[in-house]
Backbone as ProteinMPNN parsed JSONL, in Angstrom:
{"seq_chain_A": "MRDVLISDFGGVLTTPLQDGFLAYQDEAGISLEELGTAMARAADEHGDHPLFMLERGEISETEFWARLERHVGTHFDLDRLRALFFECLQPNTPMIEFVRELRAGGIRAALLTNNVREWQPLWRGKLPEVDELFEVIVDSAFVGLRKPDPAIYTLTLERLGDVAAERCVFVDDIDVNCATARDLGMTAVRFESADQAIPEIRAAFSPN", "coords_chain_A": {"N_chain_A": [[-14.684, 18.614, 2.233], [-16.566, 15.846, 0.236], [-15.79, 13.977, -1.968], [-15.764, 11.345, -3.098], [-17.514, 7.657, -4.138], [-18.095, 4.886, -2.341], [-19.245, 2.181, -2.826], [-21.174, -0.692, -2.676], [-22.174, -4.062, -4.404], [-23.92, -6.213, -5.0], [-27.571, -5.792, -3.916], [-27.559, -3.25, -4.185], [-26.16, -2.024, -6.297], [-27.574, -4.027, -7.767], [-30.88, -5.851, -8.398], [-32.568, -6.791, -5.425], [-30.479, -9.302, -2.654], [-32.441, -10.99, -1.69], [-33.839, -11.755, -3.504], [-32.683, -14.081, -5.004], [-32.056, -15.793, -2.675], [-34.302, -16.882, -2.039], [-35.299, -18.001, -4.324], [-33.414, -20.128, -4.806], [-34.493, -21.426, -2.392], [-36.892, -22.769, -3.266], [-35.816, -24.372, -5.504], [-34.587, -25.824, -3.733], [-36.134, -26.899, -2.457], [-35.661, -26.792, 0.058], [-35.674, -24.905, 3.174], [-34.741, -21.602, 3.843], [-34.288, -20.757, 6.594], [-33.736, -24.027, 7.471], [-31.075, -23.861, 6.025], [-29.972, -21.855, 7.359], [-29.465, -23.069, 10.035], [-27.98, -25.331, 9.151], [-25.694, -23.358, 8.192], [-24.903, -22.68, 10.693], [-24.287, -24.742, 12.394], [-21.917, -25.939, 10.394], [-20.213, -24.047, 10.778], [-19.659, -24.454, 13.553], [-18.5, -27.155, 13.568], [-16.298, -26.294, 12.104], [-15.195, -23.745, 12.704], [-15.79, -21.481, 11.872], [-17.968, -19.343, 10.043], [-18.923, -20.277, 7.113], [-19.682, -19.15, 5.229], [-19.009, -16.589, 5.289], [-16.64, -17.725, 5.409], [-16.448, -18.711, 1.859], [-16.522, -16.06, 1.082], [-14.314, -14.681, 1.986], [-12.367, -16.116, -0.007], [-11.752, -18.229, 1.047], [-12.181, -20.708, 1.562], [-14.001, -23.105, -1.581], [-16.55, -22.393, -3.515], [-17.587, -25.163, -3.681], [-16.359, -26.394, -1.843], [-17.685, -25.115, 0.385], [-20.704, -25.999, -0.664], [-20.493, -28.393, -0.059], [-19.85, -28.551, 2.968], [-22.027, -27.856, 3.592], [-24.12, -29.713, 3.149], [-23.602, -31.999, 3.985], [-24.658, -31.274, 6.949], [-27.597, -30.88, 6.163], [-28.201, -33.293, 4.371], [-29.119, -32.835, 1.853], [-28.532, -32.98, -1.429], [-26.929, -30.596, -3.429], [-27.368, -29.32, -6.54], [-25.658, -27.631, -7.799], [-24.226, -25.935, -10.452], [-27.09, -25.585, -11.142], [-28.009, -24.397, -9.279], [-26.335, -21.758, -9.02], [-26.994, -20.526, -11.573], [-29.563, -20.039, -11.136], [-29.407, -18.508, -9.343], [-27.957, -15.998, -10.799], [-30.244, -15.76, -12.355], [-32.139, -14.275, -11.604], [-30.702, -12.103, -10.25], [-30.558, -9.32, -11.333], [-29.724, -6.171, -12.89], [-29.793, -2.563, -11.643], [-30.689, 0.106, -13.028], [-31.387, 2.308, -12.638], [-29.951, 3.196, -10.623], [-27.43, 2.722, -11.293], [-26.961, 4.399, -13.275], [-26.911, 6.757, -11.97], [-24.365, 6.631, -10.6], [-23.258, 6.87, -12.888], [-23.772, 9.49, -13.603], [-22.707, 10.961, -11.42], [-19.935, 10.3, -11.805], [-19.384, 11.533, -14.208], [-19.476, 14.345, -13.184], [-17.026, 14.76, -11.59], [-16.899, 12.434, -9.624], [-15.194, 10.668, -7.906], [-15.499, 6.578, -7.824], [-15.516, 3.551, -6.176], [-15.536, 0.266, -6.191], [-16.809, -2.051, -3.58], [-16.96, -4.983, -2.487], [-18.412, -7.827, -0.948], [-18.188, -11.284, -2.306], [-18.455, -13.682, -4.072], [-15.58, -15.744, -5.484], [-15.873, -17.808, -7.631], [-17.817, -16.429, -8.873], [-17.301, -14.624, -10.197], [-17.047, -13.8, -12.935], [-19.562, -13.971, -13.334], [-20.971, -11.984, -11.965], [-19.896, -9.703, -12.908], [-20.7, -9.971, -15.702], [-23.134, -8.731, -15.404], [-23.184, -6.533, -14.864], [-21.353, -4.683, -16.789], [-19.729, -2.59, -17.399], [-18.544, -2.067, -15.227], [-15.09, -1.2, -15.159], [-15.493, 1.124, -16.052], [-16.866, 2.378, -14.428], [-16.358, 2.474, -12.147], [-13.243, 3.257, -10.429], [-11.799, 1.967, -8.953], [-11.932, -1.619, -7.657], [-12.728, -3.481, -5.223], [-12.713, -7.495, -4.411], [-14.264, -9.525, -1.93], [-13.463, -11.625, -2.074], [-11.315, -12.026, -3.409], [-9.251, -10.166, -1.558], [-9.239, -11.561, 0.709], [-10.263, -10.305, 2.526], [-13.672, -9.376, 4.219], [-16.794, -7.184, 4.808], [-17.737, -6.768, 7.59], [-15.611, -5.885, 8.13], [-13.04, -3.707, 9.404], [-10.334, -3.485, 7.983], [-10.676, -4.287, 5.078], [-11.986, -2.401, 3.907], [-10.194, 0.114, 4.422], [-8.487, -0.436, 2.933], [-9.663, -0.138, 0.948], [-9.612, 2.811, 1.013], [-7.173, 2.788, 0.918], [-6.372, 1.96, -1.687], [-7.479, 3.996, -3.281], [-5.323, 5.705, -3.169], [-5.01, 6.586, -0.828], [-6.609, 8.266, 0.175], [-8.858, 10.319, 2.429], [-11.258, 8.752, 4.925], [-13.026, 10.892, 5.423], [-13.677, 12.25, 3.414], [-15.657, 10.306, 1.482], [-18.383, 8.418, 0.702], [-20.132, 6.238, 1.688], [-22.409, 3.038, 0.114], [-24.611, 0.969, 0.856], [-26.382, -1.726, 1.641], [-26.615, -3.757, 4.172], [-26.694, -2.81, 7.256], [-25.1, -3.085, 9.285], [-22.665, -2.704, 7.803], [-22.909, -0.394, 6.686], [-22.271, 0.592, 9.826], [-19.755, 0.178, 10.154], [-18.647, 1.5, 8.065], [-19.356, 4.108, 8.949], [-18.026, 4.583, 11.746], [-15.537, 4.864, 10.474], [-15.462, 7.076, 9.469], [-16.567, 8.184, 7.469], [-19.314, 8.76, 5.585], [-22.365, 7.199, 5.353], [-24.737, 5.749, 3.612], [-27.84, 3.948, 4.163], [-28.918, 1.945, 1.751], [-32.086, 1.518, 0.492], [-33.971, 1.397, -1.499], [-33.74, 2.555, -5.198], [-34.86, 5.45, -5.309], [-35.374, 6.428, -2.422], [-32.299, 6.595, -1.484], [-31.228, 7.669, -3.861], [-31.602, 10.892, -3.463], [-30.676, 10.599, -0.848], [-27.814, 10.526, -0.865], [-26.991, 12.21, -3.04], [-27.434, 14.798, -1.833], [-25.837, 13.954, -0.14], [-22.942, 14.531, -1.232], [-23.176, 17.512, -1.655], [-22.369, 20.691, -1.277], [-21.696, 22.175, 1.492]], "CA_chain_A": [[-15.134, 18.414, 1.132], [-16.657, 14.619, -0.506], [-15.777, 14.008, -3.521], [-15.626, 10.179, -3.406], [-18.483, 7.279, -3.617], [-17.838, 3.563, -2.39], [-20.887, 1.276, -3.327], [-21.363, -2.28, -2.463], [-22.569, -4.086, -5.893], [-25.206, -7.055, -4.557], [-28.544, -5.419, -3.226], [-27.313, -1.932, -4.251], [-26.522, -1.87, -8.185], [-28.549, -4.986, -8.529], [-31.875, -5.972, -7.222], [-32.019, -7.785, -4.031], [-30.092, -10.619, -3.621], [-33.157, -11.906, -1.445], [-34.416, -12.438, -4.426], [-32.224, -15.323, -5.301], [-31.567, -16.683, -2.277], [-35.872, -17.199, -1.937], [-35.27, -18.848, -5.529], [-32.82, -21.113, -3.866], [-34.949, -22.001, -1.64], [-37.986, -23.29, -3.84], [-35.685, -24.739, -5.94], [-34.081, -27.565, -3.265], [-37.181, -27.621, -1.418], [-35.095, -26.585, 1.533], [-35.912, -23.645, 4.064], [-33.805, -20.239, 4.605], [-34.156, -21.469, 8.168], [-32.915, -24.83, 7.368], [-29.998, -23.048, 5.143], [-29.012, -21.084, 8.329], [-29.259, -23.583, 10.518], [-26.729, -25.986, 8.542], [-24.312, -22.875, 8.255], [-24.42, -22.722, 12.135], [-23.509, -26.173, 12.347], [-20.767, -25.844, 9.954], [-19.498, -22.796, 11.801], [-19.39, -25.211, 14.516], [-17.386, -27.766, 13.348], [-14.852, -25.881, 11.598], [-14.693, -22.916, 13.771], [-15.812, -20.339, 10.872], [-19.401, -19.163, 9.573], [-18.729, -20.847, 5.604], [-20.231, -18.133, 4.244], [-17.48, -15.653, 5.358], [-14.984, -17.972, 4.749], [-16.503, -18.557, 1.028], [-16.251, -14.897, 0.43], [-12.577, -14.467, 1.941], [-11.45, -17.249, -0.631], [-10.769, -19.816, 1.957], [-12.924, -22.373, 1.16], [-13.825, -22.923, -2.915], [-18.177, -22.712, -3.592], [-18.013, -26.578, -4.218], [-16.862, -27.254, -0.264], [-19.215, -24.454, 1.224], [-21.815, -26.219, -0.242], [-20.539, -29.484, 0.746], [-20.488, -28.253, 4.328], [-23.9, -27.701, 4.05], [-24.66, -31.51, 2.397], [-23.281, -33.127, 5.836], [-26.228, -31.184, 8.027], [-28.958, -30.968, 5.64], [-28.712, -34.751, 3.986], [-29.341, -33.304, 0.618], [-27.483, -33.075, -2.593], [-27.207, -29.251, -3.955], [-27.031, -29.147, -8.066], [-24.105, -26.657, -7.785], [-24.705, -25.451, -11.42], [-28.571, -25.403, -11.521], [-28.269, -23.07, -8.106], [-25.543, -20.933, -9.129], [-27.632, -20.173, -12.512], [-30.819, -19.701, -10.685], [-29.44, -16.834, -8.668], [-27.75, -15.243, -11.239], [-30.784, -14.97, -13.274], [-32.859, -13.22, -10.422], [-30.243, -10.778, -9.887], [-30.586, -8.047, -12.486], [-29.461, -4.824, -13.04], [-30.653, -1.769, -11.177], [-30.652, 0.735, -13.787], [-31.358, 4.189, -11.614], [-28.272, 3.272, -9.372], [-26.432, 2.533, -12.111], [-27.409, 5.605, -14.063], [-26.413, 7.699, -11.059], [-22.849, 6.379, -10.796], [-22.647, 7.288, -14.067], [-23.86, 11.04, -13.612], [-21.664, 11.097, -10.584], [-19.25, 10.129, -12.135], [-18.742, 12.887, -15.132], [-19.397, 15.477, -12.588], [-16.218, 14.69, -11.326], [-16.539, 12.451, -8.308], [-14.295, 9.393, -7.844], [-15.473, 5.807, -7.316], [-14.865, 2.402, -6.028], [-16.905, -0.602, -6.036], [-16.299, -2.873, -2.439], [-17.958, -6.299, -2.603], [-18.559, -8.911, -0.661], [-18.572, -11.723, -3.379], [-17.596, -14.829, -4.414], [-14.299, -15.852, -6.596], [-16.454, -18.796, -8.822], [-19.14, -15.96, -9.453], [-16.478, -13.116, -10.712], [-17.362, -13.372, -14.404], [-20.901, -13.755, -13.811], [-21.502, -10.837, -11.802], [-18.68, -8.439, -13.562], [-21.616, -9.613, -16.527], [-24.293, -8.148, -14.564], [-22.558, -5.209, -14.869], [-20.191, -5.142, -18.254], [-19.4, -1.048, -17.519], [-17.861, -1.919, -13.887], [-14.48, -0.81, -15.174], [-15.53, 2.335, -16.738], [-17.856, 3.548, -13.394], [-15.468, 2.287, -10.868], [-11.619, 3.155, -10.969], [-11.088, 0.513, -7.984], [-12.304, -2.551, -7.488], [-11.922, -4.741, -4.261], [-13.49, -8.156, -4.328], [-14.01, -9.764, -0.152], [-13.262, -13.44, -2.269], [-9.757, -11.835, -3.958], [-8.026, -9.935, -1.318], [-9.155, -12.583, 2.285], [-11.031, -9.531, 4.021], [-14.657, -8.716, 3.884], [-17.412, -6.589, 5.131], [-17.648, -5.341, 8.283], [-14.2, -6.164, 8.598], [-12.312, -2.215, 8.792], [-9.451, -3.859, 7.346], [-10.965, -4.191, 3.642], [-12.761, -0.371, 4.004], [-8.844, 1.164, 4.751], [-7.493, -1.419, 1.49], [-10.453, 0.44, -0.505], [-8.897, 3.505, 0.982], [-4.991, 2.589, 0.11], [-5.981, 1.707, -3.819], [-8.232, 4.732, -4.231], [-4.263, 6.618, -3.216], [-4.897, 6.712, 0.133], [-7.641, 9.459, 0.271], [-9.738, 10.587, 3.792], [-12.463, 8.41, 4.975], [-14.415, 11.757, 5.509], [-14.001, 12.512, 2.058], [-16.216, 9.187, 0.989], [-19.884, 7.966, 0.428], [-20.202, 4.767, 1.802], [-23.739, 2.73, -0.172], [-24.331, -0.422, 1.177], [-27.923, -2.371, 2.502], [-26.691, -3.777, 5.038], [-26.659, -1.691, 8.765], [-23.652, -3.512, 9.909], [-21.623, -2.91, 7.338], [-22.452, 1.265, 7.263], [-21.851, 1.227, 10.684], [-18.538, 0.263, 10.415], [-18.22, 3.194, 7.638], [-19.743, 5.495, 9.775], [-17.037, 4.335, 12.53], [-14.227, 5.213, 10.587], [-15.373, 8.476, 9.556], [-17.409, 8.455, 6.249], [-20.8, 9.126, 5.253], [-22.898, 6.269, 5.326], [-26.087, 5.791, 3.602], [-27.879, 2.781, 4.186], [-29.63, 2.15, 0.698], [-33.334, 0.943, 0.709], [-34.702, 1.847, -2.657], [-33.078, 4.048, -5.675], [-35.498, 6.595, -4.659], [-34.641, 6.799, -1.29], [-31.211, 6.713, -1.837], [-30.124, 8.374, -4.227], [-31.44, 11.855, -2.943], [-29.89, 11.061, 0.141], [-26.074, 10.473, -1.98], [-26.728, 13.741, -3.925], [-27.53, 15.866, -0.345], [-23.768, 13.536, 1.136], [-22.221, 15.221, -2.225], [-23.559, 18.64, -2.045], [-21.692, 21.475, -0.293], [-22.829, 22.617, 2.579]], "C_chain_A": [[-15.216, 16.711, 0.802], [-16.887, 14.497, -1.851], [-15.752, 12.394, -3.549], [-16.941, 9.008, -2.863], [-17.666, 5.615, -3.535], [-19.333, 3.054, -2.333], [-20.456, -0.084, -3.443], [-21.984, -2.299, -4.026], [-24.31, -4.843, -5.522], [-26.089, -6.162, -3.788], [-28.247, -3.811, -3.988], [-27.014, -1.479, -5.757], [-26.667, -2.947, -8.892], [-29.934, -5.186, -7.774], [-31.52, -6.907, -6.194], [-32.022, -9.003, -4.083], [-30.946, -11.416, -2.744], [-33.777, -12.44, -2.644], [-33.86, -14.256, -4.881], [-31.674, -16.135, -4.631], [-33.273, -17.344, -1.984], [-35.926, -18.68, -3.509], [-34.025, -20.507, -5.282], [-33.836, -22.119, -2.893], [-36.412, -22.915, -2.679], [-37.408, -24.236, -4.915], [-35.015, -25.921, -5.678], [-35.029, -27.454, -2.702], [-36.001, -27.565, 0.025], [-35.444, -25.022, 2.4], [-34.932, -22.842, 3.623], [-33.663, -20.655, 6.085], [-33.181, -22.774, 8.455], [-31.074, -24.616, 6.766], [-29.173, -22.528, 6.501], [-29.038, -22.184, 9.793], [-27.927, -24.71, 10.234], [-25.536, -24.856, 8.722], [-23.953, -22.758, 9.95], [-23.863, -24.304, 12.022], [-22.142, -26.447, 12.018], [-20.166, -24.963, 10.72], [-19.186, -23.48, 13.07], [-18.372, -25.965, 14.638], [-16.003, -27.348, 12.767], [-14.585, -24.276, 11.932], [-14.717, -21.328, 12.845], [-16.886, -20.069, 10.42], [-18.607, -19.387, 7.764], [-18.815, -19.863, 5.062], [-19.116, -17.277, 4.103], [-15.989, -16.091, 5.182], [-15.045, -18.07, 3.196], [-15.997, -17.33, 0.311], [-15.228, -14.272, 1.391], [-12.061, -15.223, 1.572], [-10.913, -18.185, 0.208], [-10.957, -20.565, 1.443], [-14.028, -21.939, -0.44], [-15.514, -23.048, -2.843], [-18.53, -24.269, -3.488], [-17.65, -27.113, -2.518], [-17.673, -26.456, 0.337], [-20.262, -25.327, 0.724], [-21.893, -27.573, 0.134], [-20.695, -29.758, 1.958], [-21.852, -28.628, 4.324], [-24.798, -29.058, 3.724], [-24.578, -32.003, 3.905], [-24.409, -32.65, 6.681], [-27.429, -30.828, 7.812], [-29.332, -32.308, 5.052], [-28.928, -34.353, 3.034], [-28.9, -33.084, -0.226], [-27.867, -31.629, -3.191], [-26.92, -29.524, -5.4], [-26.221, -27.553, -7.756], [-24.315, -25.528, -9.143], [-26.015, -24.864, -11.262], [-28.568, -23.486, -10.251], [-27.519, -21.613, -8.46], [-26.57, -20.296, -10.482], [-29.042, -19.174, -12.4], [-30.533, -18.297, -10.469], [-29.077, -15.571, -9.632], [-29.006, -14.618, -12.291], [-32.078, -14.57, -12.679], [-32.398, -11.768, -10.274], [-30.062, -10.051, -11.629], [-30.027, -6.477, -11.938], [-30.169, -3.838, -12.418], [-30.021, -0.374, -11.758], [-30.541, 2.046, -12.83], [-30.173, 4.116, -11.081], [-27.291, 3.166, -10.558], [-25.773, 3.886, -13.45], [-26.61, 6.603, -13.622], [-25.586, 7.417, -11.051], [-22.68, 7.325, -11.938], [-22.645, 8.664, -14.142], [-23.181, 11.475, -12.555], [-20.438, 11.18, -11.235], [-18.301, 11.257, -13.154], [-19.432, 13.893, -14.26], [-18.662, 15.826, -11.897], [-15.839, 13.572, -9.864], [-16.254, 10.977, -8.588], [-15.669, 8.014, -7.489], [-15.183, 4.638, -7.268], [-15.743, 1.479, -5.469], [-15.744, -2.067, -4.796], [-17.485, -3.865, -1.882], [-17.918, -7.2, -1.802], [-19.079, -9.645, -1.765], [-17.681, -13.062, -3.46], [-16.667, -15.752, -5.498], [-14.746, -16.811, -8.03], [-16.823, -17.928, -9.531], [-18.304, -14.895, -9.769], [-17.243, -13.2, -12.193], [-18.936, -13.266, -13.863], [-21.519, -12.619, -13.481], [-20.8, -9.418, -12.803], [-20.139, -8.558, -15.071], [-22.603, -9.177, -16.544], [-23.393, -6.595, -15.128], [-20.871, -4.872, -16.126], [-19.624, -3.655, -18.021], [-18.661, -1.064, -16.373], [-16.151, -1.009, -14.664], [-14.444, 0.44, -15.194], [-16.398, 3.073, -15.753], [-16.849, 3.298, -12.604], [-14.071, 2.479, -11.374], [-10.979, 1.995, -9.945], [-12.257, -0.26, -7.611], [-11.819, -3.996, -6.397], [-13.325, -5.623, -3.788], [-13.239, -8.955, -2.847], [-12.722, -10.872, -1.016], [-11.134, -13.528, -3.207], [-9.022, -11.469, -2.6], [-7.994, -10.492, 0.643], [-9.524, -11.459, 3.177], [-12.763, -9.646, 3.79], [-15.9, -7.82, 4.66], [-18.278, -7.366, 6.274], [-16.313, -5.128, 9.082], [-13.627, -4.659, 8.273], [-10.907, -2.282, 7.946], [-9.428, -3.686, 5.419], [-11.684, -2.731, 3.73], [-11.206, -0.015, 3.933], [-7.718, 0.525, 3.24], [-7.788, -0.401, 0.522], [-9.669, 1.875, -0.362], [-7.49, 4.051, 0.648], [-5.014, 2.676, -1.679], [-7.036, 3.103, -3.845], [-7.104, 6.036, -4.059], [-4.143, 7.205, -1.649], [-5.526, 8.259, 0.481], [-8.218, 9.016, 1.869], [-10.839, 9.537, 3.965], [-13.389, 9.485, 4.943], [-14.765, 12.388, 4.721], [-14.867, 11.306, 1.478], [-17.39, 8.981, 1.494], [-19.734, 7.147, 0.178], [-22.261, 4.285, 1.285], [-23.688, 1.537, 0.051], [-26.113, -1.087, 1.716], [-27.861, -3.01, 3.163], [-25.896, -2.754, 6.453], [-25.559, -1.907, 9.267], [-22.483, -3.101, 8.972], [-21.536, -1.314, 6.608], [-22.477, 1.483, 8.125], [-20.738, 1.485, 10.825], [-18.184, 1.216, 9.561], [-18.168, 4.036, 8.609], [-18.728, 5.517, 10.819], [-15.28, 4.621, 12.198], [-14.307, 6.448, 10.13], [-16.137, 8.879, 8.005], [-18.536, 8.739, 6.349], [-21.035, 7.936, 5.123], [-24.625, 6.651, 4.643], [-26.471, 4.383, 3.315], [-29.172, 2.619, 2.705], [-31.117, 0.83, 1.135], [-34.37, 0.361, -0.972], [-33.468, 2.587, -3.395], [-33.705, 5.187, -5.075], [-35.561, 7.247, -3.609], [-32.848, 6.935, -1.772], [-30.48, 7.463, -2.207], [-30.311, 10.358, -4.096], [-30.477, 12.141, -1.929], [-27.869, 11.254, -0.099], [-25.751, 11.788, -2.591], [-26.746, 14.496, -3.147], [-25.812, 15.534, 0.221], [-23.262, 14.538, 0.401], [-22.293, 16.308, -1.941], [-22.823, 19.307, -1.171], [-22.867, 22.249, 0.564], [-23.118, 23.599, 2.687]], "O_chain_A": [[-14.174, 16.088, 1.009], [-17.816, 14.793, -2.603], [-15.678, 12.228, -4.766], [-17.422, 9.099, -1.733], [-16.873, 5.203, -4.382], [-20.315, 3.593, -1.824], [-19.557, -0.516, -4.165], [-22.242, -1.325, -4.734], [-25.42, -4.333, -5.675], [-25.492, -5.614, -2.862], [-29.332, -3.351, -4.344], [-27.679, -0.589, -6.286], [-26.275, -3.157, -10.04], [-30.089, -4.723, -6.644], [-30.512, -7.607, -6.088], [-32.703, -9.781, -4.751], [-30.595, -12.595, -2.706], [-34.201, -13.595, -2.672], [-34.543, -15.274, -5.002], [-30.977, -17.043, -5.084], [-33.252, -18.532, -1.665], [-36.419, -19.807, -3.553], [-34.145, -21.66, -5.697], [-33.799, -23.346, -2.807], [-36.566, -24.046, -2.219], [-38.245, -24.996, -5.404], [-34.753, -26.816, -6.482], [-34.914, -28.374, -1.893], [-35.774, -28.505, 0.786], [-35.306, -24.019, 1.7], [-34.111, -23.411, 2.904], [-32.517, -20.837, 6.496], [-32.234, -22.801, 9.242], [-30.106, -25.251, 7.185], [-27.974, -22.745, 6.677], [-28.356, -21.701, 10.697], [-27.025, -24.855, 11.059], [-24.501, -25.207, 9.289], [-22.788, -22.757, 10.347], [-22.865, -24.635, 11.382], [-21.308, -26.95, 12.772], [-19.388, -25.498, 11.511], [-18.288, -22.933, 13.71], [-17.459, -25.792, 15.445], [-14.916, -27.905, 12.92], [-13.702, -23.688, 11.308], [-13.977, -20.36, 13.026], [-17.17, -21.221, 10.09], [-17.784, -18.561, 7.369], [-17.922, -19.573, 4.265], [-18.397, -17.183, 3.108], [-14.902, -15.547, 4.983], [-14.002, -17.664, 2.685], [-15.295, -17.343, -0.701], [-15.446, -13.071, 1.55], [-11.112, -15.59, 2.266], [-9.851, -18.798, 0.103], [-10.157, -21.244, 0.799], [-14.66, -20.887, -0.535], [-15.874, -23.895, -2.025], [-19.686, -24.602, -3.227], [-18.343, -27.954, -1.946], [-18.565, -27.037, 0.956], [-21.012, -25.622, 1.654], [-22.933, -28.07, 0.567], [-21.34, -30.722, 2.368], [-22.527, -29.474, 4.91], [-25.963, -29.267, 4.061], [-25.471, -32.292, 4.701], [-25.148, -33.509, 7.162], [-28.267, -30.517, 8.658], [-30.515, -32.648, 5.095], [-29.173, -35.366, 2.38], [-28.108, -32.353, 0.367], [-29.055, -31.437, -3.448], [-25.876, -30.176, -5.443], [-26.806, -26.501, -7.499], [-24.548, -24.349, -8.874], [-26.089, -23.636, -11.242], [-28.885, -22.302, -10.361], [-28.044, -20.528, -8.211], [-26.973, -19.198, -10.097], [-29.458, -18.205, -13.034], [-31.009, -17.288, -10.99], [-29.576, -14.453, -9.498], [-28.968, -13.532, -12.869], [-33.08, -14.571, -13.395], [-33.041, -10.721, -10.198], [-29.522, -10.406, -12.677], [-30.009, -5.947, -10.827], [-31.38, -4.037, -12.513], [-29.093, 0.209, -11.198], [-29.492, 2.566, -12.451], [-29.391, 5.066, -11.122], [-26.227, 3.771, -10.427], [-24.75, 4.104, -14.1], [-25.826, 7.256, -14.31], [-25.19, 8.085, -12.007], [-22.052, 8.382, -11.891], [-21.676, 9.206, -14.673], [-22.937, 12.675, -12.685], [-19.867, 12.269, -11.189], [-17.147, 11.667, -13.031], [-20.269, 14.437, -14.981], [-18.856, 16.889, -11.307], [-14.837, 13.736, -9.168], [-16.916, 10.243, -9.321], [-16.713, 8.394, -6.959], [-14.524, 4.259, -8.236], [-16.527, 1.688, -4.543], [-14.682, -2.658, -4.99], [-18.475, -3.661, -1.179], [-16.799, -7.67, -2.005], [-20.078, -9.227, -2.351], [-16.562, -13.321, -3.016], [-17.27, -16.445, -6.318], [-14.234, -16.687, -9.142], [-16.548, -18.012, -10.727], [-18.92, -13.878, -9.448], [-18.162, -12.395, -12.34], [-19.455, -12.182, -14.127], [-22.38, -12.099, -14.191], [-21.37, -8.403, -13.204], [-20.586, -7.49, -15.491], [-23.209, -9.102, -17.613], [-23.535, -5.976, -16.183], [-19.657, -4.935, -15.933], [-18.685, -3.565, -18.813], [-17.958, -0.06, -16.265], [-16.348, 0.201, -14.551], [-13.597, 1.056, -14.548], [-16.729, 4.23, -16.013], [-16.319, 4.37, -12.314], [-13.683, 2.031, -12.453], [-9.956, 1.333, -10.121], [-13.348, 0.224, -7.308], [-11.074, -4.962, -6.557], [-14.361, -5.235, -3.248], [-12.058, -9.061, -2.516], [-11.524, -10.938, -0.74], [-10.282, -14.389, -3.426], [-8.153, -12.281, -2.282], [-7.23, -10.112, 1.531], [-9.236, -11.483, 4.373], [-12.938, -10.271, 2.744], [-15.522, -8.068, 5.805], [-19.147, -8.221, 6.105], [-16.021, -4.533, 10.12], [-13.665, -4.277, 7.103], [-10.45, -1.309, 7.346], [-8.56, -3.188, 4.703], [-11.101, -2.18, 2.797], [-11.067, 0.243, 2.737], [-6.651, 0.934, 2.781], [-7.058, 0.128, -0.316], [-9.082, 2.27, -1.37], [-6.959, 5.109, 0.31], [-4.248, 3.128, -2.53], [-7.491, 3.098, -4.989], [-7.411, 7.149, -4.486], [-3.354, 8.09, -1.318], [-4.888, 9.188, 0.977], [-8.125, 7.913, 2.407], [-11.48, 9.423, 2.92], [-14.517, 9.252, 4.51], [-15.779, 13.085, 4.772], [-14.569, 11.461, 0.294], [-17.599, 9.291, 2.667], [-19.353, 6.739, -0.919], [-23.216, 4.867, 1.8], [-22.791, 0.872, -0.467], [-26.825, -0.239, 2.254], [-28.985, -3.457, 3.389], [-24.8, -2.193, 6.465], [-24.926, -0.964, 9.742], [-21.341, -3.178, 9.426], [-20.498, -0.924, 6.074], [-22.706, 2.688, 8.235], [-20.324, 2.513, 11.361], [-17.357, 1.998, 10.03], [-17.18, 4.609, 9.067], [-18.349, 6.68, 10.959], [-14.287, 4.635, 12.925], [-13.292, 7.127, 10.285], [-16.111, 10.049, 7.624], [-18.869, 9.056, 7.491], [-20.069, 7.263, 4.762], [-25.425, 7.498, 5.04], [-25.843, 3.653, 2.548], [-30.24, 3.225, 2.788], [-31.113, -0.226, 1.768], [-35.071, -0.6, -1.287], [-32.507, 3.087, -2.81], [-33.039, 5.89, -4.315], [-35.761, 8.461, -3.596], [-32.62, 7.71, -2.7], [-29.498, 7.971, -1.666], [-29.418, 11.097, -4.51], [-29.738, 13.119, -1.811], [-27.036, 11.969, 0.458], [-24.653, 12.341, -2.668], [-25.94, 15.374, -3.455], [-24.955, 16.273, 0.704], [-23.016, 15.568, 1.029], [-21.117, 16.647, -1.808], [-22.498, 18.669, -0.169], [-24.028, 22.649, 0.475], [-23.976, 23.902, 3.516]]}, "name": "protein", "num_of_chains": 1, "seq": "MRDVLISDFGGVLTTPLQDGFLAYQDEAGISLEELGTAMARAADEHGDHPLFMLERGEISETEFWARLERHVGTHFDLDRLRALFFECLQPNTPMIEFVRELRAGGIRAALLTNNVREWQPLWRGKLPEVDELFEVIVDSAFVGLRKPDPAIYTLTLERLGDVAAERCVFVDDIDVNCATARDLGMTAVRFESADQAIPEIRAAFSPN"}
């Protein structure tokens, strides 16, 4: 019997993250391709991808952008870029209301997010009811792990009271994150839109 929802935050409970990244591109005057190249060079320099290190809380947001600046020759206005990103990120109301419906029907829920330590007040501000909707919140930047590392999924199960993976429906907008969930025994729904995901999630929780 499946009775636990594990949901991603950005791109599932919000509008697509790509909107914010494209706003970065326009504001900074640097393409996403150039940013990707800078990240690859920073990864070569430091031995790991800077975004992964940021999302595991191993480097600060300031250090992340400093590493990229060294490879693009452009200074980033950190406060402006952060503000712009969250201006573009809006709640996905149909999905939030669906989680509320599931909770009212007895489904347990956890939030599992790859995120940035300095962003916690900002993303929580986009979802003020987060502690009402989710009994467990696992934020990569505070646990030193990030999806798709199986360890962060296992940690989430432990914090839910050592529930079995087979009881869980996992929802994420990234294929590789869903693949890990399936490998662990969860039912995974790859989020593309609320119209697509809600019926799939509902079906996953329906008795066979």
